[in-house]
PyMOL CGO cylinders between C-alpha atoms (Angstrom):
from pymol import cmd
from pymol.cgo import CYLINDER

trace = [
    CYLINDER, 208.71, 83.18, 55.87, 206.65, 86.76, 54.58, 0.3, 1, 1, 1, 1, 1, 1,
    CYLINDER, 206.65, 86.76, 54.58, 202.99, 86.75, 55.86, 0.3, 1, 1, 1, 1, 1, 1,
    CYLINDER, 202.99, 86.75, 55.86, 202.30, 87.48, 52.08, 0.3, 1, 1, 1, 1, 1, 1,
    CYLINDER, 202.30, 87.48, 52.08, 204.83, 85.57, 49.54, 0.3, 1, 1, 1, 1, 1, 1,
    CYLINDER, 204.83, 85.57, 49.54, 203.08, 87.16, 46.73, 0.3, 1, 1, 1, 1, 1, 1,
    CYLINDER, 203.08, 87.16, 46.73, 202.91, 90.92, 46.97, 0.3, 1, 1, 1, 1, 1, 1,
    CYLINDER, 202.91, 90.92, 46.97, 200.12, 92.79, 45.12, 0.3, 1, 1, 1, 1, 1, 1,
    CYLINDER, 200.12, 92.79, 45.12, 200.58, 95.26, 42.66, 0.3, 1, 1, 1, 1, 1, 1,
    CYLINDER, 200.58, 95.26, 42.66, 198.52, 97.95, 43.57, 0.3, 1, 1, 1, 1, 1, 1,
    CYLINDER, 198.52, 97.95, 43.57, 196.01, 99.19, 40.93, 0.3, 1, 1, 1, 1, 1, 1,
    CYLINDER, 196.01, 99.19, 40.93, 195.00, 102.76, 41.25, 0.3, 1, 1, 1, 1, 1, 1,
    CYLINDER, 195.00, 102.76, 41.25, 193.54, 105.87, 40.29, 0.3, 1, 1, 1, 1, 1, 1,
    CYLINDER, 193.54, 105.87, 40.29, 193.28, 107.02, 43.67, 0.3, 1, 1, 1, 1, 1, 1,
    CYLINDER, 193.28, 107.02, 43.67, 196.32, 109.36, 42.88, 0.3, 1, 1, 1, 1, 1, 1,
    CYLINDER, 196.32, 109.36, 42.88, 196.17, 112.71, 41.37, 0.3, 1, 1, 1, 1, 1, 1,
    CYLINDER, 196.17, 112.71, 41.37, 196.66, 111.61, 37.93, 0.3, 1, 1, 1, 1, 1, 1,
    CYLINDER, 196.66, 111.61, 37.93, 193.67, 109.09, 38.24, 0.3, 1, 1, 1, 1, 1, 1,
    CYLINDER, 193.67, 109.09, 38.24, 191.23, 111.90, 39.78, 0.3, 1, 1, 1, 1, 1, 1,
    CYLINDER, 191.23, 111.90, 39.78, 192.28, 114.04, 36.60, 0.3, 1, 1, 1, 1, 1, 1,
    CYLINDER, 192.28, 114.04, 36.60, 191.80, 111.24, 33.95, 0.3, 1, 1, 1, 1, 1, 1,
    CYLINDER, 191.80, 111.24, 33.95, 188.34, 110.84, 35.28, 0.3, 1, 1, 1, 1, 1, 1,
    CYLINDER, 188.34, 110.84, 35.28, 187.44, 114.39, 35.48, 0.3, 1, 1, 1, 1, 1, 1,
    CYLINDER, 187.44, 114.39, 35.48, 188.76, 114.98, 32.02, 0.3, 1, 1, 1, 1, 1, 1,
    CYLINDER, 188.76, 114.98, 32.02, 186.60, 111.93, 30.66, 0.3, 1, 1, 1, 1, 1, 1,
    CYLINDER, 186.60, 111.93, 30.66, 183.53, 113.43, 32.49, 0.3, 1, 1, 1, 1, 1, 1,
    CYLINDER, 183.53, 113.43, 32.49, 183.92, 116.65, 31.10, 0.3, 1, 1, 1, 1, 1, 1,
    CYLINDER, 183.92, 116.65, 31.10, 184.30, 115.21, 27.45, 0.3, 1, 1, 1, 1, 1, 1,
    CYLINDER, 184.30, 115.21, 27.45, 181.09, 113.05, 27.78, 0.3, 1, 1, 1, 1, 1, 1,
    CYLINDER, 181.09, 113.05, 27.78, 179.12, 116.29, 28.80, 0.3, 1, 1, 1, 1, 1, 1,
    CYLINDER, 179.12, 116.29, 28.80, 180.33, 118.35, 26.04, 0.3, 1, 1, 1, 1, 1, 1,
    CYLINDER, 180.33, 118.35, 26.04, 179.42, 115.83, 23.81, 0.3, 1, 1, 1, 1, 1, 1,
    CYLINDER, 179.42, 115.83, 23.81, 175.87, 115.37, 25.16, 0.3, 1, 1, 1, 1, 1, 1,
    CYLINDER, 175.87, 115.37, 25.16, 175.61, 119.08, 25.14, 0.3, 1, 1, 1, 1, 1, 1,
    CYLINDER, 175.61, 119.08, 25.14, 177.20, 119.71, 21.64, 0.3, 1, 1, 1, 1, 1, 1,
    CYLINDER, 177.20, 119.71, 21.64, 175.67, 116.48, 19.74, 0.3, 1, 1, 1, 1, 1, 1,
    CYLINDER, 175.67, 116.48, 19.74, 172.92, 115.11, 21.62, 0.3, 1, 1, 1, 1, 1, 1,
    CYLINDER, 172.92, 115.11, 21.62, 171.46, 113.18, 18.60, 0.3, 1, 1, 1, 1, 1, 1,
    CYLINDER, 171.46, 113.18, 18.60, 174.85, 111.58, 18.34, 0.3, 1, 1, 1, 1, 1, 1,
    CYLINDER, 174.85, 111.58, 18.34, 175.23, 110.85, 21.89, 0.3, 1, 1, 1, 1, 1, 1,
    CYLINDER, 175.23, 110.85, 21.89, 171.65, 109.43, 22.08, 0.3, 1, 1, 1, 1, 1, 1,
    CYLINDER, 171.65, 109.43, 22.08, 172.51, 107.45, 18.98, 0.3, 1, 1, 1, 1, 1, 1,
    CYLINDER, 172.51, 107.45, 18.98, 175.34, 105.86, 20.74, 0.3, 1, 1, 1, 1, 1, 1,
    CYLINDER, 175.34, 105.86, 20.74, 173.76, 105.20, 24.06, 0.3, 1, 1, 1, 1, 1, 1,
    CYLINDER, 173.76, 105.20, 24.06, 170.93, 103.27, 21.92, 0.3, 1, 1, 1, 1, 1, 1,
    CYLINDER, 170.93, 103.27, 21.92, 173.40, 101.32, 19.99, 0.3, 1, 1, 1, 1, 1, 1,
    CYLINDER, 173.40, 101.32, 19.99, 175.60, 100.45, 23.12, 0.3, 1, 1, 1, 1, 1, 1,
    CYLINDER, 175.60, 100.45, 23.12, 172.44, 99.40, 25.51, 0.3, 1, 1, 1, 1, 1, 1,
    CYLINDER, 172.44, 99.40, 25.51, 171.41, 97.15, 22.14, 0.3, 1, 1, 1, 1, 1, 1,
    CYLINDER, 171.41, 97.15, 22.14, 174.83, 95.79, 21.97, 0.3, 1, 1, 1, 1, 1, 1,
    CYLINDER, 174.83, 95.79, 21.97, 174.84, 95.12, 25.69, 0.3, 1, 1, 1, 1, 1, 1,
    CYLINDER, 174.84, 95.12, 25.69, 171.14, 93.43, 25.39, 0.3, 1, 1, 1, 1, 1, 1,
    CYLINDER, 171.14, 93.43, 25.39, 172.17, 91.23, 22.64, 0.3, 1, 1, 1, 1, 1, 1,
    CYLINDER, 172.17, 91.23, 22.64, 175.54, 89.82, 24.95, 0.3, 1, 1, 1, 1, 1, 1,
    CYLINDER, 175.54, 89.82, 24.95, 173.53, 89.25, 27.77, 0.3, 1, 1, 1, 1, 1, 1,
    CYLINDER, 173.53, 89.25, 27.77, 171.03, 87.42, 25.74, 0.3, 1, 1, 1, 1, 1, 1,
    CYLINDER, 171.03, 87.42, 25.74, 173.48, 85.23, 24.01, 0.3, 1, 1, 1, 1, 1, 1,
    CYLINDER, 173.48, 85.23, 24.01, 175.09, 84.48, 27.86, 0.3, 1, 1, 1, 1, 1, 1,
    CYLINDER, 175.09, 84.48, 27.86, 171.64, 83.37, 28.82, 0.3, 1, 1, 1, 1, 1, 1,
    CYLINDER, 171.64, 83.37, 28.82, 171.25, 81.18, 25.66, 0.3, 1, 1, 1, 1, 1, 1,
    CYLINDER, 171.25, 81.18, 25.66, 174.94, 79.83, 26.27, 0.3, 1, 1, 1, 1, 1, 1,
    CYLINDER, 174.94, 79.83, 26.27, 173.90, 78.68, 29.86, 0.3, 1, 1, 1, 1, 1, 1,
    CYLINDER, 173.90, 78.68, 29.86, 170.30, 77.35, 28.85, 0.3, 1, 1, 1, 1, 1, 1,
    CYLINDER, 170.30, 77.35, 28.85, 172.01, 75.35, 26.16, 0.3, 1, 1, 1, 1, 1, 1,
    CYLINDER, 172.01, 75.35, 26.16, 174.82, 74.30, 28.79, 0.3, 1, 1, 1, 1, 1, 1,
    CYLINDER, 174.82, 74.30, 28.79, 171.92, 73.11, 31.13, 0.3, 1, 1, 1, 1, 1, 1,
    CYLINDER, 171.92, 73.11, 31.13, 170.11, 71.00, 28.57, 0.3, 1, 1, 1, 1, 1, 1,
    CYLINDER, 170.11, 71.00, 28.57, 166.58, 73.12, 28.51, 0.3, 1, 1, 1, 1, 1, 1,
]
cmd.load_cgo(trace, "trace")
């Protein structure tokens, strides 16, 4: 019997294609911030607001689950 009967699928991004995609995403974000700083700031503000709302919802759920 094999040592690992369920071979794991490699999830990567360690190859050249993954590096190229990461570099392109970083360059695109830098270009957006430089060319459209107000839009980038509005997007960041909305994203952090959404994340805060989501975290607050999870905390409320666990508090209700615990009966507090």
